C-alpha positions as CSV (number, residue, x, y, z in Angstrom):
1,M,0.0,0.0,0.0
2,K,1.1,3.6,-0.6
3,L,0.2,6.9,0.8
4,V,-0.2,9.4,-2.1
5,T,0.1,13.0,-0.9
6,A,-0.5,15.7,-3.5
7,I,-0.2,19.5,-3.0
8,I,-2.3,21.3,-5.7
9,Q,-3.8,24.6,-6.5
10,P,-7.3,25.0,-4.8
11,S,-8.8,25.9,-8.3
12,R,-7.8,22.4,-9.6
13,L,-9.6,20.3,-6.9
14,D,-12.9,19.6,-8.8
15,E,-11.0,18.4,-11.8
16,V,-8.6,16.2,-9.8
17,R,-11.5,14.7,-7.8
18,D,-13.6,14.0,-10.9
19,T,-10.5,12.4,-12.7
20,L,-9.8,10.2,-9.6
21,A,-13.4,9.1,-9.4
22,R,-13.3,8.1,-13.2
23,I,-10.5,5.7,-12.5
24,G,-12.2,4.3,-9.4
25,I,-10.6,6.2,-6.5
26,T,-13.3,6.8,-3.9
27,G,-11.5,7.8,-0.8
28,L,-9.7,11.1,-0.4
29,T,-8.9,13.5,2.4
30,V,-8.5,17.2,1.6
31,T,-6.8,19.7,3.9
32,D,-6.3,23.5,3.4
33,V,-2.7,24.2,3.7
34,R,-0.3,27.2,3.1
35,G,3.3,27.2,1.9
36,F,5.7,28.1,-0.8
37,G,8.2,26.5,-3.2
38,R,9.8,28.2,-6.1
39,Q,7.0,30.7,-6.1
40,K,8.2,32.3,-2.9
41,G,4.9,34.0,-2.4
42,H,3.6,37.0,-4.3
43,T,2.6,40.6,-4.0
44,E,-1.1,41.6,-3.6
45,V,-2.8,45.0,-3.4
46,Y,-5.6,45.4,-0.8
47,R,-7.4,48.8,-0.5
48,G,-4.5,50.5,-2.2
49,A,-1.9,49.1,0.0
50,E,0.6,46.6,-1.4
51,F,1.8,43.7,0.7
52,E,3.8,40.5,0.3
53,V,2.0,37.1,0.7
54,E,4.7,34.7,1.8
55,F,2.7,31.6,2.1
56,V,0.4,30.6,-0.8
57,A,-2.9,28.8,-0.2
58,K,-2.8,25.2,-1.5
59,L,-4.7,22.0,-1.0
60,R,-3.2,18.7,0.4
61,L,-4.8,15.6,-0.9
62,D,-4.1,12.3,0.9
63,M,-5.2,8.8,-0.1
64,V,-3.9,5.2,0.6
65,I,-4.1,3.0,-2.4
66,P,-3.0,-0.5,-3.4
67,D,0.5,-0.7,-4.9
68,D,-0.9,-1.7,-8.3
69,R,-2.9,1.5,-8.6
70,V,0.0,3.9,-7.9
71,K,1.0,4.9,-11.5
72,P,-2.6,5.5,-12.8
73,V,-3.4,7.6,-9.7
74,V,-0.1,9.7,-9.9
75,D,-0.7,10.2,-13.7
76,A,-4.3,11.2,-13.1
77,I,-3.4,13.8,-10.5
78,A,-0.4,15.1,-12.5
79,D,-2.6,15.4,-15.7
80,S,-5.7,17.0,-14.0
81,A,-3.8,19.4,-11.6
82,R,-1.4,20.7,-14.3
83,T,-1.9,24.3,-15.5
84,G,1.7,24.6,-16.9
85,E,2.4,27.6,-14.6
86,I,4.7,27.8,-11.7
87,G,3.0,26.5,-8.4
88,D,1.1,23.6,-9.9
89,G,2.2,21.5,-6.9
90,K,3.9,18.1,-6.1
91,V,3.0,14.5,-5.6
92,F,4.7,12.5,-2.9
93,L,4.6,8.6,-2.3
94,S,5.1,6.9,1.0
95,D,5.0,3.2,2.0
96,I,2.1,2.2,4.3
97,E,2.8,-0.8,6.5
98,E,-0.8,-1.6,7.5
99,A,-4.3,-0.3,7.3
100,L,-7.3,-1.2,9.5
101,R,-11.0,-0.4,8.8
102,I,-12.3,0.3,12.3
103,R,-16.0,-0.7,11.6
104,T,-15.2,-4.2,10.3
105,K,-11.6,-4.7,11.5
106,E,-10.6,-5.6,7.9
107,T,-6.8,-5.1,7.4
108,G,-4.5,-4.5,4.4
109,D,-5.9,-3.9,1.0
110,D,-9.3,-5.1,2.2
111,A,-9.5,-2.1,4.6
112,L,-9.2,0.3,1.6
C-alpha cells in the first residue's frame, strides 16, 4: 500500500476529484494548507496598500491505495492538476505498512 500526498492549487480540486473518481478512487482526504516552493509567495494589493504574501494557499490531498494503482493515480493527479504555470504542486509517495478499517476490522488492501 502507498500513501499518495498531493499538493495542488485550490482551483484544480474539482478536476482532480472527478478524474480520480473516473479511475475508481473513492477515498480522499482534503486539507487546506499554506506554503511556498519556487513561487516564494507573491505581492497583492488590498485597499490601495501593497503587501507581500509569503505563504500561498494550497490543498493537500491524501489517499492510501494498493500498490498496483499507484501509476494510474499519480498520472491522473499530474494530468488534471497541471496548468503549466509555476505553483502547480507536487506528488509524494510513502509506504504504508498496515491499514485497518475500524468498523469491520478488515486489514491490508481489504481495509481500503
